[in-house]
N, C-alpha and C positions, 0 to 999 in steps of 0.2 A: 766316258771312255770310248775311243774309236775302235771299231772292229772292221776288218776287211773280210768279206764273205764271198765264197765262190757262188756264182749264179745270181739270180734275182731278176731275170728278164721278165718273169711273170708278175712282178710286183708293180702295182699302179704308179708308185712314186718313181720307180726306175723307168717305166714306160714314159711317164711325163717328162722326166729329165732328158731322156734320149730323144724324144720328139722335139723338145726345145733345142737340143743340140743340132739335130738334123736341119731344122728350120733356119737356125742362125748360120750354120755352115753353108747351106745352100743359098742364103741371102747375101753372104759376104764374098762368095766365090762363084764365078761362072759355073753353071751346072755341070759342064763337061770336065771341070777341074775340081769339083766338090766330091770327095771320096769317103765321106762319113758313111758308115754302115747302118742299115735299118735293122729292126728287131729280128726279122727273119735271117738276115745275113749274120748277125751276131750269135745266132744259135747254131751256126755251122760247126760240125765236129772238129774242124781245124782251129777253132777259137775257144779260148778259155776266158770267160767273162767274170768280172768281179764288181762288187758294189761295196761302198764304204758307208758305215752307219755310225752315228753318234747317238747312243741310246736307241730310240726307235725312229730317228730322223735320217733320211738318206742325205749324205753329204758329197757323194761322188761316185763315178763309175769309170771303169777302164777295162780294156781287153788286150789279149796278146794272141797273135795268130802265128801258127807254124807255117812258114813259107816253103822251106826245104830243109833237109837235115843240117842242123847247126845254125840256122838263120830264122829269126822270128821278127815279127812286126808289132809295134805298139799301135793299138786301134782305139778309137772312141774314148779318149780321155776327156772327162768333163767333171768339173767341180760344180756343185749346186750353188746358185747365186748367193745364198745366205752364208755359205762357208768359204767364200773367196778370201784369199790372202791369209789363210790359216795353215798352209802347208799340206792341204789335202791332196793336191795334185802331186806333190813330191812324194808323199806317203804312198799313193797308188803307183807312181812310177817305180819307186824302190821295190814295191811288192812285185810288180811285173818283172823287173830285172832279176829278182830272187827266183821267181818261177822259171825264167829263162835259164838261169844258171843251173837250177836243180834238174832241169830236163836235158842239160848238156848243150844248150845253144852257145855258140861262140861269138855270135854277132846279133845285135838287135838294131833294127832300122825303123824309121817312121816317116810318114809324109805329113806335112803340115802346111799351113797357108802363109802367105806373105803380106796380107792386109794388116793394117795397124792393130786390129783386134787380136791378132795372133802373137803380138810382141811379148806379152807375159809368158805364154806357153813356150815360145822359142827361147826366152831367157832361162826358163826352168830347165829345158832340155840341154841347153849349152852348159849350165851350171852342173848338171848331172854327168857331163862328159860326152854328150853327143856332139858330133861335128858334121859339117856339110859333107854329103857323100853322093854317090851316083844314083841316078834314077833306078828304081828296082820294082819288082813285082808287077810289071806290065803297066805301070802308071805312065801317062804321057808327060813329057817335060813341058813346062809352061812357066810364064812369069808369075803365075798365081800360086805355084806350089814350091815347097822347099823340101828337100830330101836330106834326112839326117841319119847318121849311123854311129854305132858304138861297138867296139870290140870288147868282149867280156873277158 
């Protein structure tokens, strides 16, 4: 059974998955356009972090950041390699959207990459209802980044 739990940044498996995520994101995108958050940033009070577990195995992580009243941002979505293509990313995304709705957000945005490795994530976001939107949150526009948004 899969459980989504609040928190987990102190768990070694979470730290390992996030380190892999950071390394991969920074390797696929020029450093000035790689906006994945590190552990310290994910612990900021404006961010709610979640981890997904199947029994005692970490299968994914995701976070949601409050940007301004009514507007939130999806951050640090990552499925563990052994759990890919099992719907973990969509489960976490749906959880984040439910959190956003519960706290009264009217819009959720995200920044993602344009390299081929981002194609599965982009397809998932589009299937969930995200559409291309304006640059937000102080990010610089670039050909390496894509900005998506969804009205709730």
